[in-house]
C-alpha positions as CSV (number, residue, x, y, z in Angstrom):
1,X,0.1,-0.2,0.0
2,X,1.5,3.2,-1.2
3,X,1.3,6.6,0.9
4,X,-1.2,8.0,-0.6
5,X,-3.8,5.1,-0.5
6,X,-2.6,5.0,3.6
7,X,-3.5,8.9,3.8
8,X,-6.5,8.2,1.9
9,X,-7.8,5.6,4.2
10,X,-7.0,7.6,7.1
11,X,-9.1,10.3,5.9
12,X,-12.1,8.1,5.4
13,X,-11.5,6.5,8.7
14,X,-11.2,9.7,10.6
15,X,-14.6,11.1,8.9
16,X,-16.6,7.7,10.0
17,X,-14.9,8.3,13.8
18,X,-15.7,12.0,14.2
19,X,-19.5,11.4,13.0
20,X,-19.6,7.9,15.1
21,X,-18.4,9.6,18.1
22,X,-20.3,12.3,18.0
23,X,-23.7,10.7,17.1
24,X,-23.0,8.2,20.3
25,X,-22.0,10.6,22.7
26,X,-24.9,13.2,22.3
27,X,-27.0,9.8,22.7
28,X,-25.0,9.1,25.8
29,X,-25.8,12.6,27.2
30,X,-29.3,12.4,26.5
31,X,-29.8,9.3,28.5
32,X,-27.7,10.8,31.5
33,X,-24.6,8.6,30.8
34,X,-21.1,10.5,30.2
35,X,-20.2,11.3,26.6
36,X,-17.0,9.5,26.8
37,X,-18.9,6.2,27.5
38,X,-21.0,7.0,24.1
39,X,-17.6,7.5,22.2
40,X,-16.0,4.4,23.5
41,X,-18.9,2.5,22.5
42,X,-19.2,4.1,19.0
43,X,-15.3,2.7,18.9
44,X,-16.6,-0.8,19.6
45,X,-19.4,-0.8,17.1
46,X,-17.3,0.6,14.1
47,X,-14.2,-1.3,14.9
48,X,-12.3,-4.0,13.2
49,X,-13.9,-6.4,15.3
50,X,-17.5,-5.1,14.6
51,X,-18.9,-3.5,11.5
52,X,-15.2,-2.2,10.6
53,X,-14.1,-5.3,9.6
54,X,-16.8,-6.0,6.9
55,X,-15.4,-6.0,3.3
56,X,-16.8,-3.8,0.4
57,X,-15.4,-2.6,-2.7
58,X,-12.3,-0.6,-2.0
59,X,-11.7,-2.0,1.5
60,X,-10.4,-5.7,1.2
61,X,-10.5,-6.1,4.7
62,X,-13.2,-3.6,5.7
63,X,-12.6,0.1,6.6
64,X,-11.0,-0.5,9.9
65,X,-9.8,-4.3,9.2
66,X,-5.8,-3.9,9.0
67,X,-3.2,-6.3,8.6
68,X,-0.4,-4.2,9.6
69,X,-1.8,-2.8,12.8
70,X,-0.5,-2.0,16.4
71,X,-2.6,-3.9,19.0
72,X,-3.9,-6.4,16.9
73,X,-6.5,-3.7,16.0
74,X,-5.5,-0.4,14.5
75,X,-3.4,1.0,12.0
76,X,-0.1,2.8,13.0
77,X,-1.1,6.0,11.7
78,X,-4.7,6.0,13.4
79,X,-2.7,4.9,16.6
80,X,-0.5,7.9,16.2
81,X,-3.4,10.2,15.8
82,X,-4.9,8.8,18.7
83,X,-1.6,9.2,20.8
84,X,-1.8,13.0,19.9
85,X,-5.3,13.1,21.1
86,X,-4.0,11.7,24.3
87,X,-1.2,14.1,25.1
88,X,-4.1,17.1,24.7
89,X,-6.3,15.0,26.9
90,X,-3.7,14.8,29.9
91,X,-2.4,18.3,29.2
92,X,-6.0,19.9,29.7
93,X,-6.3,17.8,32.9
94,X,-3.3,19.1,34.4
95,X,-4.4,22.6,33.4
96,X,-7.9,21.7,35.7
97,X,-5.8,20.9,38.5
98,X,-6.0,23.2,41.5
99,X,-2.5,23.2,42.9
100,X,-3.7,25.7,45.7
101,X,-6.0,23.2,46.6
102,X,-3.4,20.7,46.4
103,X,-1.2,22.6,48.9
104,X,-4.4,24.1,51.2
105,X,-5.9,20.4,51.8
106,X,-2.5,18.7,51.6
107,X,-2.9,16.7,54.9
108,X,-6.7,15.5,54.6
109,X,-7.0,15.5,51.1
110,X,-3.6,13.6,50.8
111,X,-4.1,11.2,53.3
112,X,-7.6,10.2,51.8
113,X,-6.2,10.5,48.0
114,X,-3.0,8.3,49.3
115,X,-5.7,5.9,50.8
116,X,-7.7,5.5,47.9
117,X,-4.6,5.1,45.7
118,X,-2.7,2.7,48.1
119,X,-6.0,0.4,48.7
120,X,-6.9,0.7,44.8
121,X,-3.5,-0.3,43.7
122,X,-2.8,-3.7,46.0
123,X,-6.4,-4.7,45.7
124,X,-6.4,-4.4,42.1
125,X,-3.1,-6.1,41.7
126,X,-4.1,-8.6,44.1
127,X,-7.2,-9.5,42.0
128,X,-4.9,-9.8,39.1
129,X,-3.2,-12.6,40.5
130,X,-6.6,-14.6,41.0
131,X,-8.0,-13.5,37.6
132,X,-5.0,-13.8,35.1
133,X,-4.8,-17.4,35.5
134,X,-8.6,-17.8,34.9
135,X,-7.8,-16.1,31.6
136,X,-5.3,-18.4,30.9
137,X,-2.5,-15.8,31.4
138,X,0.5,-16.6,33.4
139,X,1.2,-14.7,36.6
140,X,4.6,-14.8,38.6
141,X,2.8,-13.0,41.6
142,X,1.9,-9.8,43.1
143,X,4.8,-7.9,41.2
144,X,4.2,-9.2,38.0
145,X,4.0,-6.4,35.4
146,X,0.3,-7.3,34.4
147,X,-0.4,-7.3,37.9
148,X,1.1,-4.0,38.6
149,X,-0.7,-2.8,35.4
150,X,-4.0,-3.6,36.7
151,X,-3.3,-2.1,39.9
152,X,-2.7,1.2,38.0
153,X,-5.9,1.0,36.1
154,X,-8.0,0.5,39.3
155,X,-6.5,3.7,41.0
156,X,-7.3,6.4,38.4
157,X,-10.4,8.6,39.5
158,X,-12.7,10.7,37.2
159,X,-14.1,13.4,39.3
160,X,-15.9,15.4,36.3
161,X,-18.7,13.2,37.2
162,X,-18.9,13.4,41.1
163,X,-18.5,17.6,40.8
164,X,-21.8,17.5,38.6
165,X,-23.9,15.4,41.1
166,X,-22.4,17.6,44.0
167,X,-23.3,21.0,42.2
168,X,-26.8,19.8,41.4
169,X,-27.5,18.6,45.0
170,X,-25.7,21.7,46.7
171,X,-22.6,19.9,48.1
172,X,-20.0,21.3,46.5
173,X,-18.9,23.3,49.2
174,X,-19.6,20.7,52.0
175,X,-16.8,19.3,54.0
176,X,-17.4,16.0,51.9
177,X,-17.4,18.0,48.8
178,X,-14.4,19.9,49.4
179,X,-12.6,17.0,50.5
180,X,-13.5,14.7,47.5
181,X,-12.0,17.4,45.4
182,X,-8.8,17.9,47.1
183,X,-8.3,14.2,47.3
184,X,-8.9,13.8,43.5
185,X,-6.0,15.9,42.8
186,X,-3.9,13.8,45.1
187,X,-5.2,10.6,43.5
188,X,-4.5,12.2,39.9
189,X,-0.9,12.9,41.0
190,X,-0.1,9.8,42.9
191,X,-1.4,7.8,39.7
192,X,0.7,9.6,37.4
193,X,3.8,8.7,40.0
194,X,2.9,5.0,40.1
195,X,2.6,5.1,36.0
196,X,6.0,6.5,35.8
197,X,7.7,3.9,38.1
198,X,5.7,1.1,36.3
199,X,6.5,2.5,32.7
200,X,10.3,2.6,34.1
201,X,10.1,-0.9,34.7
202,X,8.3,-1.9,31.6
203,X,11.3,0.0,29.5
204,X,13.9,-2.0,31.5
205,X,11.9,-5.4,30.9
206,X,11.6,-4.6,27.3
207,X,15.3,-4.3,26.9
208,X,15.5,-8.0,27.6
209,X,17.1,-7.7,31.0
210,X,16.2,-9.7,34.1
211,X,15.7,-7.7,36.9
212,X,16.2,-8.5,40.5
213,X,14.0,-6.7,43.4
214,X,16.9,-4.3,43.8
215,X,17.1,-3.4,40.4
216,X,13.5,-2.7,40.4
217,X,13.6,-0.4,43.2
218,X,16.3,1.2,41.5
219,X,14.5,1.9,38.4
220,X,11.4,3.0,40.5
221,X,13.4,5.6,42.2
222,X,14.9,6.4,38.8
223,X,11.3,7.0,37.2
224,X,10.2,8.9,40.2
225,X,13.1,10.9,40.2
226,X,12.6,12.1,36.8
227,X,9.1,12.9,37.2
228,X,9.6,15.0,40.6
229,X,12.4,16.7,39.2
230,X,10.5,17.8,35.9
231,X,7.4,18.6,38.1
232,X,9.4,21.0,40.5
233,X,11.3,22.5,37.9
234,X,8.5,23.2,35.6
235,X,6.4,24.6,38.6
236,X,9.2,26.8,39.6
237,X,9.4,28.2,36.0
238,X,6.0,28.3,35.3
239,X,5.6,32.1,35.2
240,X,8.8,32.2,33.0
241,X,7.5,29.5,30.7
242,X,4.1,31.5,30.7
243,X,6.0,34.9,29.7
244,X,7.9,32.7,26.9
245,X,4.9,31.3,25.3
246,X,3.1,35.1,25.3
247,X,6.1,36.1,23.0
248,X,4.4,34.1,20.1
249,X,1.5,36.6,20.1
250,X,-2.0,36.7,21.1
251,X,-3.9,34.4,22.9
252,X,-4.7,31.6,20.2
253,X,-0.9,31.7,19.4
254,X,0.6,31.6,22.9
255,X,-2.1,28.4,23.7
256,X,-0.7,26.8,20.9
257,X,2.4,27.5,21.9
258,X,2.1,26.1,25.6
259,X,0.7,22.9,23.9
260,X,3.9,22.9,22.1
261,X,5.7,22.5,25.6
262,X,3.4,19.8,26.5
263,X,4.7,17.6,23.5
264,X,7.9,18.6,24.1
265,X,8.1,17.5,27.5
266,X,5.8,14.3,26.6
267,X,8.7,13.0,24.3
268,X,11.1,13.8,26.8
269,X,9.4,11.4,29.0
270,X,8.8,9.0,26.4
271,X,12.9,8.7,25.7
272,X,13.2,8.2,29.4
273,X,10.9,4.9,29.2
274,X,8.2,7.1,31.2
275,X,4.7,7.3,29.1
276,X,4.2,10.4,27.0
277,X,0.9,11.4,29.0
278,X,3.0,11.9,31.9
279,X,4.8,14.9,30.6
280,X,1.8,16.1,29.1
281,X,0.2,16.1,32.3
282,X,3.1,17.8,34.3
283,X,3.3,20.7,31.8
284,X,-0.6,21.4,32.5
285,X,-0.1,20.9,36.4
286,X,3.0,23.5,36.2
287,X,0.5,25.9,34.2
288,X,-2.2,25.6,36.2
289,X,-1.2,28.2,38.5
290,X,-0.6,30.6,36.1
291,X,-2.8,33.3,35.1
292,X,-2.8,32.0,31.5
293,X,-4.2,28.8,32.3
294,X,-8.1,29.6,31.9
295,X,-7.2,31.5,28.5
296,X,-5.4,28.2,27.3
297,X,-8.3,25.7,28.4
298,X,-10.5,28.1,26.5
299,X,-8.6,28.4,23.4
300,X,-7.7,24.5,23.2
301,X,-11.3,23.8,23.6
302,X,-11.8,23.3,20.0
303,X,-8.8,21.1,19.7
304,X,-10.1,19.0,22.6
305,X,-13.6,18.4,21.1
306,X,-12.0,17.3,17.9
307,X,-9.3,15.1,19.3
308,X,-10.3,13.6,22.1
309,X,-13.4,12.1,21.1
310,X,-11.3,10.5,18.3
311,X,-9.0,8.8,21.1
312,X,-11.8,7.5,23.0
313,X,-13.6,6.1,19.7
314,X,-9.9,4.2,18.9
315,X,-9.8,2.7,22.1
316,X,-13.0,1.3,21.7
317,X,-12.0,0.0,18.3
318,X,-9.5,-2.3,20.0
319,X,-12.0,-4.6,21.9
320,X,-12.5,-7.4,20.7
321,X,-16.3,-8.0,21.2
322,X,-16.1,-11.7,20.4
323,X,-14.0,-12.0,23.8
324,X,-15.5,-8.9,25.7
325,X,-18.7,-11.1,26.1
326,X,-16.9,-14.5,26.9
327,X,-17.9,-16.1,30.2
328,X,-14.3,-15.7,31.5
329,X,-14.2,-12.0,30.7
330,X,-17.5,-11.4,32.1
331,X,-16.7,-13.2,35.3
332,X,-13.2,-11.4,35.9
333,X,-14.6,-8.0,34.6
334,X,-17.2,-8.5,37.1
335,X,-15.0,-9.4,40.1
336,X,-12.2,-6.5,39.1
337,X,-15.2,-3.9,39.1
338,X,-16.5,-5.3,42.3
339,X,-12.7,-4.8,43.6
340,X,-12.4,-1.5,41.9
341,X,-15.4,0.1,43.7
342,X,-15.0,-1.6,47.2
343,X,-11.3,-0.4,47.1
344,X,-12.4,3.6,46.8
345,X,-15.1,3.2,49.5
346,X,-12.8,1.4,51.4
347,X,-9.5,3.3,50.6
348,X,-11.0,6.9,50.7
349,X,-13.7,6.5,53.3
350,X,-12.0,4.6,56.0
351,X,-9.3,7.4,56.5
352,X,-11.8,10.1,56.7
353,X,-13.2,8.3,59.7
354,X,-9.8,9.5,61.1
355,X,-10.1,13.3,59.9
356,X,-13.5,14.1,61.8
357,X,-15.9,12.5,59.3
358,X,-18.4,10.0,60.5
359,X,-19.7,6.8,58.7
360,X,-22.1,9.0,56.4
361,X,-19.2,11.2,55.4
362,X,-17.0,8.5,54.8
363,X,-19.5,6.7,52.6
364,X,-19.9,9.8,50.6
365,X,-16.5,10.5,50.1
366,X,-15.8,6.8,49.1
367,X,-18.5,6.9,46.6
368,X,-17.4,10.6,45.1
369,X,-14.1,8.7,44.1
370,X,-15.6,5.5,42.7
371,X,-15.8,6.9,38.9
372,X,-12.9,5.6,36.3
373,X,-12.6,7.3,33.0
374,X,-10.2,8.7,30.9
375,X,-6.6,7.9,32.7
376,X,-7.6,4.3,33.1
377,X,-8.6,4.0,29.4
378,X,-5.5,5.7,28.2
379,X,-3.3,3.2,30.4
380,X,-5.3,0.6,29.0
381,X,-4.1,1.6,25.7
382,X,-0.4,1.9,26.6
383,X,-0.7,-1.7,28.4
384,X,-1.9,-3.0,24.8
385,X,1.3,-1.8,22.7
386,X,3.9,-2.2,25.8
387,X,5.6,-5.6,25.5
388,X,6.8,-7.6,28.3
389,X,10.0,-9.4,28.7
390,X,8.9,-12.2,26.4
391,X,8.0,-9.5,23.7
392,X,4.1,-10.2,24.6
393,X,1.6,-7.4,24.7
394,X,1.1,-6.5,29.0
395,X,-2.4,-6.3,28.2
396,X,-3.9,-8.5,25.8
397,X,-7.6,-8.8,24.6
398,X,-9.0,-10.6,27.2
399,X,-7.5,-8.0,30.0
400,X,-8.2,-5.2,27.8
401,X,-11.9,-6.1,27.9
402,X,-11.9,-6.6,31.4
403,X,-10.6,-3.2,32.1
404,X,-13.2,-1.9,29.6
405,X,-16.0,-3.7,31.8
406,X,-14.6,-2.0,34.8
407,X,-14.6,1.7,33.2
408,X,-18.2,1.3,32.0
409,X,-19.7,0.1,34.9
410,X,-17.9,2.1,37.5
411,X,-19.1,5.4,35.5
412,X,-22.4,3.9,35.5
413,X,-22.7,2.9,39.3
414,X,-21.0,6.0,40.7
415,X,-23.8,8.2,40.2
416,X,-26.6,6.5,41.7
417,X,-24.2,5.4,44.8
418,X,-23.1,8.9,45.3
419,X,-27.0,10.3,45.1
420,X,-28.0,7.3,47.8
421,X,-25.2,8.7,49.9
422,X,-26.1,12.1,50.0
423,X,-29.4,11.4,50.4
424,X,-28.9,10.1,53.6
425,X,-30.1,12.5,56.0
426,X,-27.6,14.3,58.9
427,X,-24.2,15.7,58.8
428,X,-21.1,13.8,57.5
429,X,-18.7,15.1,60.3
430,X,-18.4,13.9,63.9
431,X,-18.6,17.4,65.0
432,X,-21.0,20.5,64.2
433,X,-18.5,22.6,62.0
434,X,-19.0,26.5,62.6
435,X,-20.0,27.6,59.3
436,X,-22.7,28.8,57.3
437,X,-25.0,26.6,55.1
438,X,-24.3,27.2,51.4
439,X,-26.8,29.5,49.6
440,X,-27.9,29.5,46.0
441,X,-28.2,32.7,44.1
442,X,-29.9,32.4,40.7
443,X,-30.4,34.9,38.5
444,X,-32.5,34.4,34.9
445,X,-30.9,37.1,32.3
446,X,-33.9,36.1,30.0
447,X,-31.0,36.5,27.3
448,X,-27.8,33.4,26.7
449,X,-25.9,35.9,25.2
450,X,-26.1,38.1,28.0
451,X,-25.7,35.1,30.7
452,X,-22.6,34.2,28.6
453,X,-21.2,38.1,28.8
454,X,-21.8,38.2,32.5
455,X,-20.1,35.1,33.4
456,X,-16.9,35.9,31.4
457,X,-16.8,39.1,33.2
458,X,-17.3,37.6,36.7
459,X,-14.3,35.0,35.8
460,X,-11.9,37.8,35.1
461,X,-13.2,40.4,38.1
462,X,-12.5,37.0,40.4
463,X,-9.0,36.3,39.3
464,X,-8.4,40.2,39.4
465,X,-9.4,39.7,43.3
466,X,-6.7,37.1,43.6
467,X,-9.3,34.0,43.2
468,X,-8.4,30.8,41.5
469,X,-10.8,30.2,38.8
470,X,-11.2,26.5,37.5
471,X,-13.2,24.6,35.3
472,X,-14.1,21.1,36.7
473,X,-13.9,19.8,33.7
474,X,-13.2,21.1,30.3
475,X,-16.5,20.2,28.7
476,X,-18.6,20.7,31.7
477,X,-20.2,23.9,32.5
478,X,-19.1,23.9,36.1
479,X,-16.4,26.1,37.4
480,X,-15.0,26.9,41.1
481,X,-13.5,30.1,42.2
482,X,-11.3,29.6,45.5
483,X,-9.3,32.1,47.5
484,X,-8.2,31.5,51.2
485,X,-11.5,30.1,52.7
486,X,-13.7,31.5,50.2
487,X,-15.2,29.1,47.9
488,X,-17.7,30.0,44.9
489,X,-19.3,27.3,42.8
490,X,-20.5,29.0,39.2
491,X,-22.5,27.4,36.4
492,X,-24.7,28.6,33.3
493,X,-28.2,26.7,32.9
494,X,-29.9,28.4,29.9
495,X,-30.2,31.9,30.5
496,X,-29.9,31.3,34.4
497,X,-26.4,32.3,36.3
498,X,-26.4,30.1,39.2
499,X,-23.8,30.6,41.7
500,X,-23.5,28.9,45.4
501,X,-21.3,29.8,48.3
502,X,-21.2,30.2,51.8
503,X,-24.0,32.7,53.5
504,X,-21.0,35.0,54.7
505,X,-19.6,35.3,51.1
506,X,-22.9,35.7,49.4
507,X,-22.7,39.5,50.2
508,X,-19.3,39.8,48.3
509,X,-20.8,37.9,45.1
510,X,-23.8,40.1,45.0
511,X,-21.5,43.0,45.3
512,X,-19.4,41.5,42.3
513,X,-22.5,41.0,40.4
514,X,-24.1,44.7,41.1
515,X,-20.7,46.0,40.1
516,X,-21.0,44.2,36.6
517,X,-24.3,45.4,36.3
518,X,-23.9,49.0,36.6
519,X,-20.5,48.6,34.2
520,X,-22.8,47.0,31.6
521,X,-25.7,49.3,31.9
522,X,-22.9,52.1,31.4
523,X,-21.7,50.5,28.4
524,X,-25.3,49.9,27.0
525,X,-26.1,53.6,27.2
526,X,-22.8,54.4,25.1
527,X,-24.0,52.0,22.7
528,X,-27.4,53.7,22.7
529,X,-26.0,56.5,21.7
530,X,-24.4,55.0,18.6
531,X,-27.5,52.7,17.1
532,X,-29.0,56.0,15.7
533,X,-26.0,56.7,13.9
534,X,-27.2,57.5,10.2
535,X,-24.3,55.2,8.7
536,X,-25.5,52.3,10.5
537,X,-29.2,52.8,9.7
538,X,-29.1,53.2,6.1
539,X,-25.8,51.6,5.2
540,X,-27.2,48.3,6.3
541,X,-29.6,47.9,3.4
542,X,-28.2,48.6,0.3
543,X,-29.4,47.6,-3.3
544,X,-26.2,45.5,-3.9
545,X,-27.0,42.7,-1.8
546,X,-29.0,39.5,-3.1
547,X,-31.0,36.7,-2.0
548,X,-28.4,34.0,-2.1
549,X,-28.9,30.1,-2.6
550,X,-28.4,29.5,1.0
551,X,-31.4,32.2,2.0
552,X,-33.6,30.8,-0.8
553,X,-34.2,27.4,1.1
554,X,-36.1,29.4,3.8
555,X,-38.6,30.4,1.5
556,X,-41.8,28.2,2.4
557,X,-45.1,29.2,0.8
558,X,-46.7,28.1,4.2
559,X,-44.7,30.8,5.9
560,X,-46.0,33.8,3.3
561,X,-49.2,35.8,3.4
562,X,-50.1,38.5,0.8
563,X,-52.9,39.8,2.6
564,X,-51.9,40.6,6.6
565,X,-55.0,41.2,8.6
566,X,-53.5,43.1,11.7
567,X,-53.8,46.6,11.7
568,X,-51.2,47.5,14.6
569,X,-47.4,46.4,15.2
570,X,-48.7,44.2,17.9
571,X,-51.2,42.4,15.6
572,X,-48.6,42.2,12.7
573,X,-46.1,40.3,14.7
574,X,-48.6,38.0,16.3
575,X,-49.7,37.4,12.8
576,X,-46.3,37.1,11.2
577,X,-45.3,34.7,14.3
578,X,-48.2,32.4,13.3
579,X,-46.8,32.1,9.8
580,X,-43.4,31.5,11.1
581,X,-44.9,28.6,13.1
582,X,-46.0,26.8,9.9
583,X,-42.3,26.2,9.2
584,X,-42.3,23.4,11.9
585,X,-39.4,24.8,13.7
586,X,-40.9,27.0,16.2
587,X,-40.9,24.9,19.4
588,X,-42.0,27.9,22.1
589,X,-44.2,30.3,20.6
590,X,-44.3,32.6,23.7
591,X,-40.4,32.7,24.0
592,X,-40.0,33.8,20.4
593,X,-42.7,36.7,20.8
594,X,-41.0,37.6,23.9
595,X,-37.8,37.9,22.4
596,X,-39.5,39.7,19.3
597,X,-40.9,42.3,21.8
598,X,-37.6,42.8,23.4
599,X,-35.9,43.7,20.1
600,X,-38.3,46.0,19.0
601,X,-38.3,47.7,22.5
602,X,-34.6,48.2,22.2
603,X,-34.7,49.6,18.5
604,X,-37.4,49.3,16.1
605,X,-36.6,47.0,13.1
606,X,-39.1,49.4,10.5
607,X,-36.5,50.4,8.2
608,X,-37.3,52.8,5.1
609,X,-39.4,52.6,1.8
610,X,-42.2,50.5,3.7
611,X,-39.9,48.0,4.7
612,X,-39.9,46.0,8.0
613,X,-37.7,43.1,9.0
614,X,-38.2,42.1,12.7
615,X,-35.8,39.9,13.6
616,X,-34.5,37.9,17.1
617,X,-32.0,35.0,18.3
618,X,-33.8,33.0,20.7
619,X,-33.9,28.8,21.6
620,X,-37.6,29.1,20.8
621,X,-37.0,27.9,17.4
622,X,-34.9,24.9,16.4
623,X,-33.6,26.2,12.9
624,X,-33.4,29.6,11.1
625,X,-37.0,30.2,9.6
626,X,-38.4,33.1,7.7
627,X,-42.2,34.2,7.3
628,X,-43.1,37.0,4.7
629,X,-46.5,39.2,4.8
630,X,-47.8,42.2,2.9
631,X,-50.1,44.7,4.0
632,X,-50.6,46.9,1.1
633,X,-52.4,49.8,2.8
634,X,-49.5,49.5,5.5
635,X,-49.6,50.4,9.2
636,X,-47.5,52.7,11.5
637,X,-44.3,50.6,12.5
638,X,-41.9,53.2,13.8
639,X,-39.9,53.1,10.7
640,X,-36.8,55.1,9.8
641,X,-38.3,57.4,7.4
642,X,-41.5,57.8,9.2
643,X,-43.6,55.7,6.5
644,X,-46.2,53.1,6.8
645,X,-44.7,49.6,6.7
646,X,-46.0,47.4,4.0
647,X,-43.6,44.6,3.3
648,X,-42.6,42.6,6.3
649,X,-40.1,39.8,6.7
650,X,-39.4,38.1,10.1
651,X,-36.4,36.1,10.8
652,X,-36.0,33.7,13.6
653,X,-32.6,31.8,14.4
654,X,-31.5,29.6,17.7
655,X,-29.1,31.6,19.9
656,X,-26.6,28.5,19.7
657,X,-26.8,28.0,16.0
658,X,-24.3,29.5,13.4
659,X,-27.3,30.1,11.1
660,X,-26.9,33.1,8.7
661,X,-29.1,35.5,10.2
662,X,-27.9,38.8,9.5
663,X,-26.8,37.4,6.0
664,X,-30.1,36.8,5.5
665,X,-31.2,40.1,6.8
666,X,-29.0,41.9,4.2
667,X,-29.9,39.7,1.5
668,X,-33.8,40.2,1.8
669,X,-33.3,44.2,2.5
670,X,-30.9,44.2,-0.3
671,X,-33.4,42.7,-2.9
672,X,-36.1,45.1,-1.5
673,X,-34.5,47.9,-2.0
674,X,-35.0,47.6,-5.6
675,X,-38.3,49.6,-6.3
676,X,-39.2,47.2,-9.0
677,X,-39.2,44.1,-6.7
678,X,-41.3,46.3,-3.9
679,X,-44.2,46.9,-6.6
680,X,-44.1,43.4,-7.4
681,X,-44.4,42.1,-4.4
682,X,-47.2,44.4,-3.4
683,X,-49.3,43.4,-6.3
684,X,-48.5,39.6,-5.8
685,X,-51.6,37.6,-5.6
686,X,-50.3,34.4,-3.9
687,X,-46.9,32.9,-2.3
688,X,-45.9,31.2,-5.1
689,X,-45.6,34.4,-7.2
690,X,-43.9,36.0,-3.8
691,X,-41.1,33.3,-4.1
692,X,-40.7,33.9,-7.9
693,X,-40.3,37.6,-7.3
694,X,-37.6,36.9,-4.7
695,X,-35.6,34.4,-6.6
696,X,-35.5,36.9,-9.8
697,X,-34.4,39.8,-7.8
698,X,-30.7,38.9,-8.1
699,X,-31.5,39.8,-11.9
700,X,-32.4,43.2,-10.9
């Protein structure tokens, strides 16, 4: 196969993966399941062991069926693509780590996090000693490299799921909530340290060296030393690194440069026989405490949304479904999953009992640490390609199926277990804590764009006040802001901004919001003085515009009337909206009407020469839609030239849609600036004639 054919196949594969991962990810979210599981399942379905192995013309072995493969399932080029995605994923995870939280709760969070990692690691490795022989895999004892890998995969916690539940249950700032978030930071860091150590051992074994216990200890210390040195150096130099990447230009440029630093350290770690993802995580961890961290998170979000689902789909493609549902894999997967759940409940819950929590609190903390996710899948993927001393994969297809089952089940069962623990009445601490209950402040701005704007300004103001503002997950809408003992949880839900914080801090939060409102009001007044500028009013509608093909598709005969009955502005809006509903795209008439009225209240959409273009953006519609109406005698519509409006074009588009609303408006007004077009429309006898007139308007 020549290079052109390889690249062509890769392009087809990526196209299918992109659509499949998006579809299954959205379906998963709709059913209340994390999107990562949907993306993983999409890979299993389209992979070489399922639909992707079916041959068809041009693809002798199927679209994903390969003969020269990595881990027995994925082509080298697709595997390389997935590795790039894993670096982006771990870099983003490092950026999300709250170093200040790590330091502040270094005692309680450290003990609980350490307990969870140690118990999970040894129970996971111990469990491997029993399930490996069942799967027909040789095991030399607890410190067999396969046991070590299963131990590491049992440690990784995915706290994003927990954070969402804590926020929904208003427990983010409870003693249990804060402790879970702090312990999760330690969990991540300690898991990375363990992986560094084990990968150092794997690197030595792959060279064919026989290792004694002392040699393994030296290799482990070396790997740990490299990680620790790199982490300390990068954290100490983090501000200088931030200044360096800023030299490359604007926010997008320096964010890409920061990602370049992550790739550089990832490559260095791989050369030291330590996984690339550790270098990426370390870079993100070091930069997480700098002022550019939130900017980088925002700027790489699109890269993340593109690459990371591809990674999870490719991981799913490595699952051999024929072995996944074999009796041995299901039994061993069930045992390993049970151990994974119990290890977090015991490893994190029991230490909590000695740190001021009672049984309820310990159960809540242990439940919050159960979900596994991204890191476990990445480590499993590393195990598929890493070789042991005999040159065999450390994680074969049977073991990979066991890990996939554990990840799926722990992610699914964790939310109900945590919800049950939070539903148990009573405090989770042994003693009453002298602090106020959290309060919720919710403000509906009635406009999603305004909500986004206020949230962005609030983030910026809190950082200026010395707060560390952290997204709990790069794809999640929840973020926290912390400074000293003050903790604030922020999230957007549609047009609402929801803030949770302690009672004594709510005054500060409301004060910040009040100041933001005053500044926005002043800015709006400045804009109000500009909106009547003649160059804006009259330059908007010019005859050079035309109804393009993209606009023609919105011309629906059912949404056109040549004889409007209304005699007032209010009646015309209602009648035009009734026409708009005929498109089938209006899902909330009242919301659309209110949005149109708000737009008219800010500035009339009555233009000149008898034209009015009422328009708005609202999530009351699912797609951009257009209605056209003719009122031959005209009505008073507060038009720019003071003349009655006779020709009405209503355009409505969703807020979260990139539909060409302004381009459509410009095209319609441009067509209507031609006197011949206006006269023809006023004489039209039916909707079909209006459509023909507008289609021919580009010839005017």
